[in-house]
PDB file of N, CA, C, O and CB in Angstrom:
ATOM      1  N   MET A   1     128.724 131.119 116.157  1.00  0.00           N
ATOM      2  CA  MET A   1     128.122 129.427 115.751  1.00  0.00           C
ATOM      3  C   MET A   1     127.403 129.873 114.709  1.00  0.00           C
ATOM      4  O   MET A   1     127.288 129.110 113.750  1.00  0.00           O
ATOM      5  CB  MET A   1     127.034 128.421 116.949  1.00  0.00           C
ATOM      6  N   LYS A   2     126.631 131.472 114.650  1.00  0.00           N
ATOM      7  CA  LYS A   2     125.384 131.344 113.936  1.00  0.00           C
ATOM      8  C   LYS A   2     126.291 131.582 112.579  1.00  0.00           C
ATOM      9  O   LYS A   2     126.153 130.679 111.754  1.00  0.00           O
ATOM     10  CB  LYS A   2     123.985 132.506 114.370  1.00  0.00           C
ATOM     11  N   THR A   3     127.297 132.758 112.162  1.00  0.00           N
ATOM     12  CA  THR A   3     127.965 132.376 110.918  1.00  0.00           C
ATOM     13  C   THR A   3     128.297 131.386 110.762  1.00  0.00           C
ATOM     14  O   THR A   3     127.493 130.982 109.922  1.00  0.00           O
ATOM     15  CB  THR A   3     128.847 132.874 110.606  1.00  0.00           C
ATOM     16  N   GLU A   4     129.198 130.313 111.039  1.00  0.00           N
ATOM     17  CA  GLU A   4     128.834 128.961 110.577  1.00  0.00           C
ATOM     18  C   GLU A   4     127.810 128.111 110.138  1.00  0.00           C
ATOM     19  O   GLU A   4     127.893 127.056 109.509  1.00  0.00           O
ATOM     20  CB  GLU A   4     129.065 128.469 111.177  1.00  0.00           C
ATOM     21  N   PHE A   5     126.795 128.743 110.574  1.00  0.00           N
ATOM     22  CA  PHE A   5     125.568 127.734 110.423  1.00  0.00           C
ATOM     23  C   PHE A   5     124.791 128.602 108.954  1.00  0.00           C
ATOM     24  O   PHE A   5     124.047 128.070 108.130  1.00  0.00           O
ATOM     25  CB  PHE A   5     124.351 127.673 112.209  1.00  0.00           C
ATOM     26  N   GLY A   6     125.203 129.917 108.973  1.00  0.00           N
ATOM     27  CA  GLY A   6     125.167 130.720 107.625  1.00  0.00           C
ATOM     28  C   GLY A   6     125.835 130.247 106.890  1.00  0.00           C
ATOM     29  O   GLY A   6     125.168 129.751 105.983  1.00  0.00           O
ATOM     30  N   LYS A   7     127.381 130.048 106.705  1.00  0.00           N
ATOM     31  CA  LYS A   7     128.190 129.284 105.724  1.00  0.00           C
ATOM     32  C   LYS A   7     127.783 127.584 105.108  1.00  0.00           C
ATOM     33  O   LYS A   7     127.865 126.958 104.052  1.00  0.00           O
ATOM     34  CB  LYS A   7     129.570 129.247 106.482  1.00  0.00           C
ATOM     35  N   TYR A   8     127.221 127.320 106.792  1.00  0.00           N
ATOM     36  CA  TYR A   8     126.352 125.610 106.083  1.00  0.00           C
ATOM     37  C   TYR A   8     125.619 125.905 105.175  1.00  0.00           C
ATOM     38  O   TYR A   8     125.905 125.541 104.034  1.00  0.00           O
ATOM     39  CB  TYR A   8     125.226 124.638 107.052  1.00  0.00           C
ATOM     40  N   GLY A   9     124.750 126.466 105.371  1.00  0.00           N
ATOM     41  CA  GLY A   9     123.173 126.919 105.051  1.00  0.00           C
ATOM     42  C   GLY A   9     123.474 127.055 103.548  1.00  0.00           C
ATOM     43  O   GLY A   9     122.741 126.514 102.720  1.00  0.00           O
ATOM     44  N   GLU A  10     125.068 128.125 103.030  1.00  0.00           N
ATOM     45  CA  GLU A  10     125.019 128.618 101.633  1.00  0.00           C
ATOM     46  C   GLU A  10     125.549 126.805 100.968  1.00  0.00           C
ATOM     47  O   GLU A  10     125.051 126.093 100.095  1.00  0.00           O
ATOM     48  CB  GLU A  10     126.371 130.328 101.299  1.00  0.00           C
ATOM     49  N   VAL A  11     126.315 126.682 101.555  1.00  0.00           N
ATOM     50  CA  VAL A  11     127.216 125.524 101.014  1.00  0.00           C
ATOM     51  C   VAL A  11     126.029 124.421 100.685  1.00  0.00           C
ATOM     52  O   VAL A  11     125.847 123.969  99.554  1.00  0.00           O
ATOM     53  CB  VAL A  11     128.494 124.915 102.264  1.00  0.00           C
ATOM     54  N   LEU A  12     125.418 124.135 101.597  1.00  0.00           N
ATOM     55  CA  LEU A  12     123.664 123.355 101.556  1.00  0.00           C
ATOM     56  C   LEU A  12     123.359 123.718 100.129  1.00  0.00           C
ATOM     57  O   LEU A  12     123.643 123.007  99.165  1.00  0.00           O
ATOM     58  CB  LEU A  12     122.175 124.168 102.814  1.00  0.00           C
ATOM     59  N   GLU A  13     122.803 124.797 100.081  1.00  0.00           N
ATOM     60  CA  GLU A  13     122.120 125.779  98.929  1.00  0.00           C
ATOM     61  C   GLU A  13     122.784 125.346  97.150  1.00  0.00           C
ATOM     62  O   GLU A  13     122.181 125.123  96.100  1.00  0.00           O
ATOM     63  CB  GLU A  13     122.682 127.726  99.444  1.00  0.00           C
ATOM     64  N   LYS A  14     124.288 125.377  97.501  1.00  0.00           N
ATOM     65  CA  LYS A  14     124.625 125.664  96.530  1.00  0.00           C
ATOM     66  C   LYS A  14     124.958 124.134  95.629  1.00  0.00           C
ATOM     67  O   LYS A  14     124.940 124.087  94.399  1.00  0.00           O
ATOM     68  CB  LYS A  14     125.653 126.666  96.822  1.00  0.00           C
ATOM     69  N   VAL A  15     125.269 122.885  96.565  1.00  0.00           N
ATOM     70  CA  VAL A  15     124.781 121.431  96.912  1.00  0.00           C
ATOM     71  C   VAL A  15     123.620 121.155  95.489  1.00  0.00           C
ATOM     72  O   VAL A  15     123.694 120.864  94.295  1.00  0.00           O
ATOM     73  CB  VAL A  15     123.872 121.393  98.784  1.00  0.00           C
ATOM     74  N   GLN A  16     122.533 121.473  96.555  1.00  0.00           N
ATOM     75  CA  GLN A  16     120.942 121.287  95.607  1.00  0.00           C
ATOM     76  C   GLN A  16     121.313 121.778  94.407  1.00  0.00           C
ATOM     77  O   GLN A  16     121.544 121.001  93.481  1.00  0.00           O
ATOM     78  CB  GLN A  16     119.436 122.232  96.132  1.00  0.00           C
ATOM     79  N   ARG A  17     121.427 123.192  94.250  1.00  0.00           N
ATOM     80  CA  ARG A  17     121.408 123.482  92.981  1.00  0.00           C
ATOM     81  C   ARG A  17     121.986 122.899  92.266  1.00  0.00           C
ATOM     82  O   ARG A  17     121.538 123.008  91.124  1.00  0.00           O
ATOM     83  CB  ARG A  17     121.637 124.397  92.737  1.00  0.00           C
ATOM     84  N   LYS A  18     123.159 122.033  92.391  1.00  0.00           N
ATOM     85  CA  LYS A  18     123.979 121.313  91.517  1.00  0.00           C
ATOM     86  C   LYS A  18     123.482 120.306  91.639  1.00  0.00           C
ATOM     87  O   LYS A  18     123.631 119.703  90.576  1.00  0.00           O
ATOM     88  CB  LYS A  18     125.278 121.255  91.645  1.00  0.00           C
ATOM     89  N   LEU A  19     122.697 119.446  92.665  1.00  0.00           N
ATOM     90  CA  LEU A  19     121.598 118.101  92.569  1.00  0.00           C
ATOM     91  C   LEU A  19     120.608 118.623  91.272  1.00  0.00           C
ATOM     92  O   LEU A  19     120.470 118.184  90.130  1.00  0.00           O
ATOM     93  CB  LEU A  19     120.464 117.830  94.326  1.00  0.00           C
ATOM     94  N   HIS A  20     120.247 119.289  91.693  1.00  0.00           N
ATOM     95  CA  HIS A  20     118.701 119.925  90.693  1.00  0.00           C
ATOM     96  C   HIS A  20     119.395 119.725  89.034  1.00  0.00           C
ATOM     97  O   HIS A  20     118.827 119.385  87.996  1.00  0.00           O
ATOM     98  CB  HIS A  20     118.178 122.295  91.098  1.00  0.00           C
ATOM     99  N   GLU A  21     120.950 120.117  89.309  1.00  0.00           N
ATOM    100  CA  GLU A  21     121.015 120.955  87.843  1.00  0.00           C
ATOM    101  C   GLU A  21     121.265 119.537  87.293  1.00  0.00           C
ATOM    102  O   GLU A  21     120.603 119.213  86.308  1.00  0.00           O
ATOM    103  CB  GLU A  21     122.395 122.390  87.483  1.00  0.00           C
ATOM    104  N   ALA A  22     122.402 118.391  87.963  1.00  0.00           N
ATOM    105  CA  ALA A  22     122.615 117.105  87.171  1.00  0.00           C
ATOM    106  C   ALA A  22     121.310 116.219  86.648  1.00  0.00           C
ATOM    107  O   ALA A  22     121.022 115.724  85.558  1.00  0.00           O
ATOM    108  CB  ALA A  22     123.459 116.187  88.092  1.00  0.00           C
ATOM    109  N   SER A  23     120.665 116.255  87.929  1.00  0.00           N
ATOM    110  CA  SER A  23     118.965 115.451  88.038  1.00  0.00           C
ATOM    111  C   SER A  23     118.309 115.907  86.135  1.00  0.00           C
ATOM    112  O   SER A  23     117.902 115.153  85.251  1.00  0.00           O
ATOM    113  CB  SER A  23     117.491 116.676  89.888  1.00  0.00           C
ATOM    114  N   ASN A  24     118.486 117.500  86.155  1.00  0.00           N
ATOM    115  CA  ASN A  24     117.999 118.029  84.760  1.00  0.00           C
ATOM    116  C   ASN A  24     118.714 117.423  83.399  1.00  0.00           C
ATOM    117  O   ASN A  24     118.282 117.279  82.256  1.00  0.00           O
ATOM    118  CB  ASN A  24     118.249 119.625  84.752  1.00  0.00           C
ATOM    119  N   THR A  25     120.473 117.015  84.234  1.00  0.00           N
ATOM    120  CA  THR A  25     120.895 116.550  82.765  1.00  0.00           C
ATOM    121  C   THR A  25     120.465 115.063  82.486  1.00  0.00           C
ATOM    122  O   THR A  25     120.283 114.593  81.363  1.00  0.00           O
ATOM    123  CB  THR A  25     122.564 116.654  82.565  1.00  0.00           C
ATOM    124  N   ILE A  26     120.350 114.485  83.519  1.00  0.00           N
ATOM    125  CA  ILE A  26     119.973 113.228  82.914  1.00  0.00           C
ATOM    126  C   ILE A  26     118.928 112.902  82.524  1.00  0.00           C
ATOM    127  O   ILE A  26     118.637 111.984  81.758  1.00  0.00           O
ATOM    128  CB  ILE A  26     120.154 112.408  83.476  1.00  0.00           C
ATOM    129  N   ASP A  27     118.028 113.951  83.246  1.00  0.00           N
ATOM    130  CA  ASP A  27     116.305 113.887  82.366  1.00  0.00           C
ATOM    131  C   ASP A  27     117.156 114.152  80.873  1.00  0.00           C
ATOM    132  O   ASP A  27     117.305 113.058  80.328  1.00  0.00           O
ATOM    133  CB  ASP A  27     114.675 115.641  82.907  1.00  0.00           C
ATOM    134  N   LYS A  28     117.565 114.914  80.315  1.00  0.00           N
ATOM    135  CA  LYS A  28     117.718 115.018  78.854  1.00  0.00           C
ATOM    136  C   LYS A  28     118.484 114.298  78.407  1.00  0.00           C
ATOM    137  O   LYS A  28     118.494 114.318  77.176  1.00  0.00           O
ATOM    138  CB  LYS A  28     118.030 116.078  78.377  1.00  0.00           C
ATOM    139  N   VAL A  29     119.206 113.599  78.888  1.00  0.00           N
ATOM    140  CA  VAL A  29     119.741 112.376  78.532  1.00  0.00           C
ATOM    141  C   VAL A  29     118.965 111.039  77.751  1.00  0.00           C
ATOM    142  O   VAL A  29     119.107 110.326  76.758  1.00  0.00           O
ATOM    143  CB  VAL A  29     120.185 112.000  79.722  1.00  0.00           C
ATOM    144  N   SER A  30     117.891 111.257  79.129  1.00  0.00           N
ATOM    145  CA  SER A  30     116.821 109.836  79.047  1.00  0.00           C
ATOM    146  C   SER A  30     116.163 110.292  77.546  1.00  0.00           C
ATOM    147  O   SER A  30     116.196 109.368  76.733  1.00  0.00           O
ATOM    148  CB  SER A  30     115.303 109.686  80.642  1.00  0.00           C
ATOM    149  N   VAL A  31     115.668 111.354  77.121  1.00  0.00           N
ATOM    150  CA  VAL A  31     115.086 111.472  76.463  1.00  0.00           C
ATOM    151  C   VAL A  31     115.540 111.529  74.766  1.00  0.00           C
ATOM    152  O   VAL A  31     115.013 111.318  73.674  1.00  0.00           O
ATOM    153  CB  VAL A  31     114.604 112.258  77.056  1.00  0.00           C
ATOM    154  N   ARG A  32     117.056 112.019  75.399  1.00  0.00           N
ATOM    155  CA  ARG A  32     117.281 112.169  74.128  1.00  0.00           C
ATOM    156  C   ARG A  32     117.911 109.918  73.604  1.00  0.00           C
ATOM    157  O   ARG A  32     118.068 109.770  72.392  1.00  0.00           O
ATOM    158  CB  ARG A  32     118.782 113.869  74.040  1.00  0.00           C
ATOM    159  N   ARG A  33     118.073 109.073  74.162  1.00  0.00           N
ATOM    160  CA  ARG A  33     118.397 107.767  74.459  1.00  0.00           C
ATOM    161  C   ARG A  33     116.810 107.189  74.119  1.00  0.00           C
ATOM    162  O   ARG A  33     116.581 106.110  73.573  1.00  0.00           O
ATOM    163  CB  ARG A  33     119.080 107.548  76.127  1.00  0.00           C
ATOM    164  N   ARG A  34     116.046 107.916  74.458  1.00  0.00           N
ATOM    165  CA  ARG A  34     114.399 106.846  73.503  1.00  0.00           C
ATOM    166  C   ARG A  34     114.621 107.373  72.651  1.00  0.00           C
ATOM    167  O   ARG A  34     115.232 106.533  71.991  1.00  0.00           O
ATOM    168  CB  ARG A  34     112.518 106.894  73.788  1.00  0.00           C
ATOM    169  N   ALA A  35     114.564 108.811  71.719  1.00  0.00           N
ATOM    170  CA  ALA A  35     114.821 109.428  70.619  1.00  0.00           C
ATOM    171  C   ALA A  35     115.517 108.328  69.655  1.00  0.00           C
ATOM    172  O   ALA A  35     115.261 107.896  68.531  1.00  0.00           O
ATOM    173  CB  ALA A  35     115.642 110.674  70.931  1.00  0.00           C
ATOM    174  N   ILE A  36     116.252 108.144  70.368  1.00  0.00           N
ATOM    175  CA  ILE A  36     117.791 107.561  69.470  1.00  0.00           C
ATOM    176  C   ILE A  36     117.054 106.089  69.177  1.00  0.00           C
ATOM    177  O   ILE A  36     116.894 105.679  68.028  1.00  0.00           O
ATOM    178  CB  ILE A  36     119.734 107.377  70.688  1.00  0.00           C
ATOM    179  N   ASP A  37     116.481 105.095  70.766  1.00  0.00           N
ATOM    180  CA  ASP A  37     115.799 104.130  70.525  1.00  0.00           C
ATOM    181  C   ASP A  37     114.885 103.599  69.220  1.00  0.00           C
ATOM    182  O   ASP A  37     114.754 102.571  68.556  1.00  0.00           O
ATOM    183  CB  ASP A  37     115.247 104.259  71.397  1.00  0.00           C
ATOM    184  N   ARG A  38     114.311 105.018  69.280  1.00  0.00           N
ATOM    185  CA  ARG A  38     112.720 105.136  68.151  1.00  0.00           C
ATOM    186  C   ARG A  38     113.309 104.965  66.758  1.00  0.00           C
ATOM    187  O   ARG A  38     112.682 104.326  65.913  1.00  0.00           O
ATOM    188  CB  ARG A  38     111.705 106.974  68.146  1.00  0.00           C
ATOM    189  N   LYS A  39     114.601 105.565  66.462  1.00  0.00           N
ATOM    190  CA  LYS A  39     115.336 106.011  65.660  1.00  0.00           C
ATOM    191  C   LYS A  39     115.817 104.635  65.000  1.00  0.00           C
ATOM    192  O   LYS A  39     115.756 104.520  63.775  1.00  0.00           O
ATOM    193  CB  LYS A  39     116.310 106.950  66.278  1.00  0.00           C
ATOM    194  N   LEU A  40     116.419 103.316  66.006  1.00  0.00           N
ATOM    195  CA  LEU A  40     117.734 102.154  65.696  1.00  0.00           C
ATOM    196  C   LEU A  40     116.267 101.218  65.444  1.00  0.00           C
ATOM    197  O   LEU A  40     116.482 100.348  64.600  1.00  0.00           O
ATOM    198  CB  LEU A  40     119.272 101.542  67.366  1.00  0.00           C
ATOM    199  N   ARG A  41     115.208 101.198  65.836  1.00  0.00           N
ATOM    200  CA  ARG A  41     113.917 100.218  65.943  1.00  0.00           C
ATOM    201  C   ARG A  41     114.291  99.555  64.490  1.00  0.00           C
ATOM    202  O   ARG A  41     114.761  98.435  64.286  1.00  0.00           O
ATOM    203  CB  ARG A  41     112.109 101.089  66.076  1.00  0.00           C
ATOM    204  N   GLY A  42     113.916 100.662  63.456  1.00  0.00           N
ATOM    205  CA  GLY A  42     113.768 100.005  61.816  1.00  0.00           C
ATOM    206  C   GLY A  42     115.083 100.093  61.161  1.00  0.00           C
ATOM    207  O   GLY A  42     115.182 100.592  60.040  1.00  0.00           O
ATOM    208  N   VAL A  43     116.472  99.464  62.040  1.00  0.00           N
ATOM    209  CA  VAL A  43     117.961  99.832  61.782  1.00  0.00           C
ATOM    210  C   VAL A  43     117.485  97.912  62.373  1.00  0.00           C
ATOM    211  O   VAL A  43     116.851  97.333  63.255  1.00  0.00           O
ATOM    212  CB  VAL A  43     119.225 101.520  62.880  1.00  0.00           C
ATOM    213  N   GLU A  44     118.316  97.624  61.165  1.00  0.00           N
ATOM    214  CA  GLU A  44     118.555  95.892  60.840  1.00  0.00           C
ATOM    215  C   GLU A  44     120.590  95.836  61.213  1.00  0.00           C
ATOM    216  O   GLU A  44     121.476  96.685  61.117  1.00  0.00           O
ATOM    217  CB  GLU A  44     117.977  95.376  58.408  1.00  0.00           C
ATOM    218  N   ILE A  45     120.577  95.028  61.449  1.00  0.00           N
ATOM    219  CA  ILE A  45     121.878  94.227  61.891  1.00  0.00           C
ATOM    220  C   ILE A  45     122.364  93.487  60.499  1.00  0.00           C
ATOM    221  O   ILE A  45     121.531  92.932  59.782  1.00  0.00           O
ATOM    222  CB  ILE A  45     121.514  92.992  63.229  1.00  0.00           C
ATOM    223  N   LEU A  46     123.595  93.511  60.203  1.00  0.00           N
ATOM    224  CA  LEU A  46     124.003  92.965  58.966  1.00  0.00           C
ATOM    225  C   LEU A  46     125.404  92.540  59.309  1.00  0.00           C
ATOM    226  O   LEU A  46     126.293  93.261  59.761  1.00  0.00           O
ATOM    227  CB  LEU A  46     123.893  93.976  57.733  1.00  0.00           C
ATOM    228  N   PRO A  47     125.477  91.001  58.968  1.00  0.00           N
ATOM    229  CA  PRO A  47     126.721  90.350  59.495  1.00  0.00           C
ATOM    230  C   PRO A  47     128.128  90.948  59.013  1.00  0.00           C
ATOM    231  O   PRO A  47     128.301  91.022  57.796  1.00  0.00           O
ATOM    232  CB  PRO A  47     126.667  88.874  59.089  1.00  0.00           C
ATOM    233  N   GLU A  48     128.932  91.289  59.692  1.00  0.00           N
ATOM    234  CA  GLU A  48     130.308  92.291  58.994  1.00  0.00           C
ATOM    235  C   GLU A  48     130.952  91.503  57.615  1.00  0.00           C
ATOM    236  O   GLU A  48     132.104  91.827  57.328  1.00  0.00           O
ATOM    237  CB  GLU A  48     131.867  92.443  60.350  1.00  0.00           C
ATOM    238  N   MET A  49     130.484  90.796  57.010  1.00  0.00           N
ATOM    239  CA  MET A  49     130.768  90.481  55.861  1.00  0.00           C
ATOM    240  C   MET A  49     130.134  90.999  54.645  1.00  0.00           C
ATOM    241  O   MET A  49     130.550  91.540  53.620  1.00  0.00           O
ATOM    242  CB  MET A  49     130.701  89.396  55.897  1.00  0.00           C
ATOM    243  N   GLU A  50     128.836  90.605  55.163  1.00  0.00           N
ATOM    244  CA  GLU A  50     127.902  91.527  54.017  1.00  0.00           C
ATOM    245  C   GLU A  50     128.080  92.947  54.587  1.00  0.00           C
ATOM    246  O   GLU A  50     127.318  93.640  53.914  1.00  0.00           O
ATOM    247  CB  GLU A  50     126.020  91.092  53.926  1.00  0.00           C
ATOM    248  N   ALA A  51     128.604  93.603  55.346  1.00  0.00           N
ATOM    249  CA  ALA A  51     128.011  95.025  55.286  1.00  0.00           C
ATOM    250  C   ALA A  51     129.632  95.908  55.266  1.00  0.00           C
ATOM    251  O   ALA A  51     129.814  97.124  55.334  1.00  0.00           O
ATOM    252  CB  ALA A  51     126.783  95.419  56.912  1.00  0.00           C
ATOM    253  N   GLY A  52     130.561  94.900  55.161  1.00  0.00           N
ATOM    254  CA  GLY A  52     131.906  95.353  54.284  1.00  0.00           C
ATOM    255  C   GLY A  52     131.794  95.238  52.840  1.00  0.00           C
ATOM    256  O   GLY A  52     132.560  95.673  51.979  1.00  0.00           O
ATOM    257  N   ALA A  53     130.397  94.388  52.681  1.00  0.00           N
ATOM    258  CA  ALA A  53     130.628  94.150  50.989  1.00  0.00           C
ATOM    259  C   ALA A  53     129.568  95.014  50.458  1.00  0.00           C
ATOM    260  O   ALA A  53     129.456  95.160  49.241  1.00  0.00           O
ATOM    261  CB  ALA A  53     130.406  92.432  50.345  1.00  0.00           C
ATOM    262  N   ILE A  54     128.813  95.575  51.252  1.00  0.00           N
ATOM    263  CA  ILE A  54     127.737  96.588  50.793  1.00  0.00           C
ATOM    264  C   ILE A  54     128.795  98.047  50.766  1.00  0.00           C
ATOM    265  O   ILE A  54     128.875  98.726  49.742  1.00  0.00           O
ATOM    266  CB  ILE A  54     126.179  96.676  52.088  1.00  0.00           C
ATOM    267  N   LEU A  55     129.563  98.391  52.026  1.00  0.00           N
ATOM    268  CA  LEU A  55     130.253  99.036  51.648  1.00  0.00           C
ATOM    269  C   LEU A  55     131.593  99.532  50.920  1.00  0.00           C
ATOM    270  O   LEU A  55     132.042 100.677  50.873  1.00  0.00           O
ATOM    271  CB  LEU A  55     130.084  99.136  52.131  1.00  0.00           C
ATOM    272  N   ASN A  56     132.111  98.348  50.361  1.00  0.00           N
ATOM    273  CA  ASN A  56     132.802  98.183  49.210  1.00  0.00           C
ATOM    274  C   ASN A  56     134.345  98.451  50.321  1.00  0.00           C
ATOM    275  O   ASN A  56     135.180  99.232  49.865  1.00  0.00           O
ATOM    276  CB  ASN A  56     132.287  99.427  47.699  1.00  0.00           C
ATOM    277  N   LEU A  57     134.642  97.790  51.717  1.00  0.00           N
ATOM    278  CA  LEU A  57     135.323  97.458  52.252  1.00  0.00           C
ATOM    279  C   LEU A  57     136.582  96.545  51.964  1.00  0.00           C
ATOM    280  O   LEU A  57     136.396  95.403  51.546  1.00  0.00           O
ATOM    281  CB  LEU A  57     134.689  97.256  52.830  1.00  0.00           C
ATOM    282  N   PRO A  58     137.174  96.768  52.064  1.00  0.00           N
ATOM    283  CA  PRO A  58     138.890  95.470  51.932  1.00  0.00           C
ATOM    284  C   PRO A  58     138.672  94.749  52.690  1.00  0.00           C
ATOM    285  O   PRO A  58     138.499  95.015  53.879  1.00  0.00           O
ATOM    286  CB  PRO A  58     140.610  95.864  52.334  1.00  0.00           C
ATOM    287  N   GLY A  59     138.623  93.550  52.136  1.00  0.00           N
ATOM    288  CA  GLY A  59     138.209  92.012  52.440  1.00  0.00           C
ATOM    289  C   GLY A  59     136.766  91.909  52.877  1.00  0.00           C
ATOM    290  O   GLY A  59     136.361  90.928  53.500  1.00  0.00           O
ATOM    291  N   GLY A  60     136.100  92.786  52.593  1.00  0.00           N
ATOM    292  CA  GLY A  60     134.456  92.519  52.899  1.00  0.00           C
ATOM    293  C   GLY A  60     134.184  92.727  54.381  1.00  0.00           C
ATOM    294  O   GLY A  60     132.961  92.698  54.514  1.00  0.00           O
ATOM    295  N   ASN A  61     134.791  92.929  55.581  1.00  0.00           N
ATOM    296  CA  ASN A  61     134.651  93.108  56.557  1.00  0.00           C
ATOM    297  C   ASN A  61     134.498  94.521  57.249  1.00  0.00           C
ATOM    298  O   ASN A  61     133.715  94.708  58.180  1.00  0.00           O
ATOM    299  CB  ASN A  61     135.385  92.475  56.836  1.00  0.00           C
ATOM    300  N   GLY A  62     135.530  95.759  56.572  1.00  0.00           N
ATOM    301  CA  GLY A  62     135.866  96.838  56.943  1.00  0.00           C
ATOM    302  C   GLY A  62     136.481  96.737  58.330  1.00  0.00           C
ATOM    303  O   GLY A  62     135.993  97.307  59.306  1.00  0.00           O
ATOM    304  N   LEU A  63     137.867  95.786  58.382  1.00  0.00           N
ATOM    305  CA  LEU A  63     138.772  96.008  58.898  1.00  0.00           C
ATOM    306  C   LEU A  63     140.113  95.541  58.392  1.00  0.00           C
ATOM    307  O   LEU A  63     140.613  94.419  58.311  1.00  0.00           O
ATOM    308  CB  LEU A  63     138.486  95.716  59.885  1.00  0.00           C
ATOM    309  N   ASP A  64     140.598  96.906  58.032  1.00  0.00           N
ATOM    310  CA  ASP A  64     142.449  96.937  58.018  1.00  0.00           C
ATOM    311  C   ASP A  64     142.720  96.285  58.516  1.00  0.00           C
ATOM    312  O   ASP A  64     142.336  96.057  59.664  1.00  0.00           O
ATOM    313  CB  ASP A  64     143.350  97.847  58.446  1.00  0.00           C
ATOM    314  N   GLU A  65     144.104  95.217  57.422  1.00  0.00           N
ATOM    315  CA  GLU A  65     144.693  94.099  58.596  1.00  0.00           C
ATOM    316  C   GLU A  65     145.781  94.557  59.384  1.00  0.00           C
ATOM    317  O   GLU A  65     146.619  93.792  59.859  1.00  0.00           O
ATOM    318  CB  GLU A  65     145.267  92.743  57.972  1.00  0.00           C
ATOM    319  N   ASP A  66     145.787  95.981  59.556  1.00  0.00           N
ATOM    320  CA  ASP A  66     146.159  96.349  61.190  1.00  0.00           C
ATOM    321  C   ASP A  66     145.112  96.733  62.027  1.00  0.00           C
ATOM    322  O   ASP A  66     145.330  97.475  62.984  1.00  0.00           O
ATOM    323  CB  ASP A  66     147.121  97.528  61.357  1.00  0.00           C
ATOM    324  N   ASP A  67     144.116  96.353  61.797  1.00  0.00           N
ATOM    325  CA  ASP A  67     142.857  96.536  62.826  1.00  0.00           C
ATOM    326  C   ASP A  67     142.788  95.107  63.189  1.00  0.00           C
ATOM    327  O   ASP A  67     142.997  94.976  64.395  1.00  0.00           O
ATOM    328  CB  ASP A  67     141.283  97.188  62.157  1.00  0.00           C
ATOM    329  N   SER A  68     142.524  93.745  62.451  1.00  0.00           N
ATOM    330  CA  SER A  68     141.921  92.818  62.665  1.00  0.00           C
ATOM    331  C   SER A  68     142.666  92.611  63.912  1.00  0.00           C
ATOM    332  O   SER A  68     142.028  92.297  64.916  1.00  0.00           O
ATOM    333  CB  SER A  68     141.823  91.872  61.638  1.00  0.00           C
ATOM    334  N   ALA A  69     143.982  92.755  63.972  1.00  0.00           N
ATOM    335  CA  ALA A  69     144.519  91.871  65.830  1.00  0.00           C
ATOM    336  C   ALA A  69     143.922  92.592  66.799  1.00  0.00           C
ATOM    337  O   ALA A  69     143.644  91.943  67.807  1.00  0.00           O
ATOM    338  CB  ALA A  69     146.426  91.928  66.443  1.00  0.00           C
ATOM    339  N   ASP A  70     143.520  94.213  66.805  1.00  0.00           N
ATOM    340  CA  ASP A  70     143.054  94.738  67.455  1.00  0.00           C
ATOM    341  C   ASP A  70     141.437  94.340  67.878  1.00  0.00           C
ATOM    342  O   ASP A  70     140.920  94.481  68.986  1.00  0.00           O
ATOM    343  CB  ASP A  70     143.383  95.749  66.994  1.00  0.00           C
ATOM    344  N   ALA A  71     140.828  93.812  66.662  1.00  0.00           N
ATOM    345  CA  ALA A  71     139.108  93.041  66.967  1.00  0.00           C
ATOM    346  C   ALA A  71     139.075  92.052  67.427  1.00  0.00           C
ATOM    347  O   ALA A  71     137.969  91.516  67.357  1.00  0.00           O
ATOM    348  CB  ALA A  71     138.180  92.681  65.915  1.00  0.00           C
ATOM    349  N   ASP A  72     140.134  91.287  68.102  1.00  0.00           N
ATOM    350  CA  ASP A  72     139.928  90.469  69.012  1.00  0.00           C
ATOM    351  C   ASP A  72     140.242  90.806  70.865  1.00  0.00           C
ATOM    352  O   ASP A  72     140.110  90.049  71.827  1.00  0.00           O
ATOM    353  CB  ASP A  72     140.704  89.432  68.417  1.00  0.00           C
ATOM    354  N   SER A  73     140.674  92.190  70.798  1.00  0.00           N
ATOM    355  CA  SER A  73     141.049  92.369  72.136  1.00  0.00           C
ATOM    356  C   SER A  73     139.692  92.707  72.540  1.00  0.00           C
ATOM    357  O   SER A  73     138.778  93.072  71.801  1.00  0.00           O
ATOM    358  CB  SER A  73     142.217  93.433  72.463  1.00  0.00           C
ATOM    359  N   PRO A  74     139.664  92.508  74.062  1.00  0.00           N
ATOM    360  CA  PRO A  74     138.370  93.079  74.959  1.00  0.00           C
ATOM    361  C   PRO A  74     138.074  94.502  74.360  1.00  0.00           C
ATOM    362  O   PRO A  74     137.076  94.669  73.659  1.00  0.00           O
ATOM    363  CB  PRO A  74     138.738  93.239  76.767  1.00  0.00           C
ATOM    364  N   GLU A  75     138.700  95.238  74.560  1.00  0.00           N
ATOM    365  CA  GLU A  75     138.561  96.511  74.559  1.00  0.00           C
ATOM    366  C   GLU A  75     137.631  96.683  73.609  1.00  0.00           C
ATOM    367  O   GLU A  75     136.770  97.511  73.906  1.00  0.00           O
ATOM    368  CB  GLU A  75     139.690  97.217  74.396  1.00  0.00           C
ATOM    369  N   HIS A  76     137.467  95.874  71.965  1.00  0.00           N
ATOM    370  CA  HIS A  76     136.245  96.319  71.496  1.00  0.00           C
ATOM    371  C   HIS A  76     135.283  95.600  71.196  1.00  0.00           C
ATOM    372  O   HIS A  76     134.238  96.107  70.786  1.00  0.00           O
ATOM    373  CB  HIS A  76     136.346  96.912  70.630  1.00  0.00           C
TER     374      HIS A  76
END
């Protein structure tokens, strides 16, 4: 019983380390997200036709003919 309890303690410590590591990673992602949010505050949204014209894209909307069918799919 004592041996099994020792093994249980080791596994529990390993789980605690992994949870702490995951928590730290989430914290780092949150910091990056806030930095991106700050940068995006100054970005304007352009209508597709205007953006396509600015970028000299065919059709002015940035979509190739092959892509236009995909643009209506729920995945995009």
